[in-house]
C-alpha positions as CSV (number, residue, x, y, z in Angstrom):
1,X,72.2,105.5,105.7
2,X,70.4,102.7,107.5
3,X,73.1,100.2,106.6
4,X,75.3,101.8,109.3
5,X,72.9,101.0,112.1
6,X,74.4,98.4,114.5
7,X,77.8,98.4,112.9
8,X,79.3,100.7,115.5
9,X,78.6,99.5,119.0
10,X,77.6,102.3,121.4
11,X,78.9,102.4,124.9
12,X,77.4,105.0,127.2
13,X,79.4,108.1,128.2
14,X,79.3,109.1,131.8
15,X,76.6,111.7,132.4
16,X,79.0,114.0,134.2
17,X,81.9,114.8,132.0
18,X,83.5,116.9,134.8
19,X,82.9,120.3,133.2
20,X,83.9,123.5,134.8
21,X,80.9,125.5,133.7
22,X,81.9,128.5,131.6
23,X,78.6,129.7,130.3
24,X,78.5,132.4,127.7
25,X,76.6,135.2,129.5
26,X,77.1,137.7,126.7
27,X,74.6,136.1,124.5
28,X,72.0,133.4,124.6
29,X,73.0,132.2,121.1
30,X,74.4,128.7,120.9
31,X,77.9,128.5,119.4
32,X,78.8,126.5,116.3
33,X,81.0,123.5,116.8
34,X,83.3,122.1,114.2
35,X,83.7,118.3,114.1
36,X,86.7,117.0,112.2
37,X,87.7,113.4,111.6
38,X,91.5,113.5,112.2
39,X,92.4,109.8,112.3
40,X,90.8,106.5,111.2
41,X,92.5,103.3,112.2
42,X,91.8,99.8,111.0
43,X,92.7,96.9,113.4
44,X,92.9,94.1,110.9
45,X,94.1,91.5,113.4
46,X,91.1,92.2,115.7
47,X,88.7,92.1,112.7
48,X,90.2,88.8,111.5
49,X,89.9,87.2,115.0
50,X,86.6,88.6,116.2
51,X,84.4,90.2,113.6
52,X,82.1,88.5,111.1
53,X,82.7,89.8,107.6
54,X,80.6,92.8,106.7
55,X,80.4,94.5,103.3
56,X,80.1,98.1,104.4
57,X,81.3,99.6,107.7
58,X,82.3,103.3,107.6
59,X,82.2,106.1,105.0
60,X,84.1,108.6,107.1
61,X,87.4,109.9,105.7
62,X,90.3,111.6,107.5
63,X,90.0,115.3,107.1
64,X,86.2,115.3,106.6
65,X,84.5,117.9,108.8
66,X,81.0,119.0,109.8
67,X,79.5,122.0,111.5
68,X,77.0,121.4,114.4
69,X,74.4,124.1,114.6
70,X,72.6,124.6,118.0
71,X,74.2,121.5,119.4
72,X,72.5,119.2,116.8
73,X,73.9,116.3,114.8
74,X,75.1,117.6,111.5
75,X,73.7,116.0,108.3
76,X,76.0,113.3,107.0
77,X,77.7,112.4,110.3
78,X,77.5,108.8,111.3
79,X,74.7,108.5,113.9
80,X,76.8,106.1,116.0
81,X,79.7,108.5,116.0
82,X,77.3,111.3,117.1
83,X,76.2,109.2,120.1
84,X,79.8,109.2,121.4
85,X,80.4,112.9,121.0
86,X,76.9,114.4,121.6
87,X,77.3,115.5,125.2
88,X,80.6,117.2,124.4
89,X,79.2,119.0,121.4
90,X,76.1,120.1,123.3
91,X,78.3,121.5,126.1
92,X,80.6,123.4,123.8
93,X,77.6,124.8,121.9
94,X,76.3,126.2,125.3
95,X,79.6,127.9,125.9
96,X,80.9,125.3,128.4
97,X,84.3,123.6,128.2
98,X,87.4,122.8,130.1
99,X,86.4,119.1,130.3
100,X,88.2,117.0,132.9
101,X,90.0,120.1,134.4
102,X,92.5,120.9,131.8
103,X,92.5,117.8,129.6
104,X,92.8,119.7,126.3
105,X,95.3,122.5,125.3
106,X,92.3,124.3,123.8
107,X,89.7,124.3,126.6
108,X,86.9,124.8,124.1
109,X,87.6,121.5,122.4
110,X,87.6,117.7,122.9
111,X,89.1,114.7,121.2
112,X,86.4,112.0,120.9
113,X,86.5,108.6,119.1
114,X,83.6,106.6,117.8
115,X,82.7,103.3,119.5
116,X,83.8,101.0,116.7
117,X,86.6,99.0,118.2
118,X,87.7,97.5,114.8
119,X,88.0,100.8,112.9
120,X,87.8,103.7,115.4
121,X,87.7,107.3,114.1
122,X,89.2,110.1,116.2
123,X,87.2,113.3,116.0
124,X,88.4,116.8,117.1
125,X,85.4,118.9,118.2
126,X,85.9,122.6,118.8
127,X,83.9,125.7,119.3
128,X,84.0,128.1,116.3
129,X,84.6,131.6,117.8
């Protein structure tokens, strides 16, 4: 809900994520993209030293997943986490991939973390074939 606003601090992604364009010419349909929270880390020492106490920070649990339709933010996904993965999900939905020239073993995927430095969540985003 609105309580999450401002708890994750957004840092801009570069506009060019060095994609090798692999458009899907067979169809104009956008692909579905699965977003899975694989790891959530809590940096207690950083929180104790730098963060003001907050009552509620993050509802995401490891193993939780969402489906993005037409490159849009799925319902229930943290809006701040979406900001950090949006460009990658949109590109995958368009049929593009192979980010950073071979970064991922599966070229139709990316590993993205949210921008909360105290409790980052790592998300695996992948095209559903």
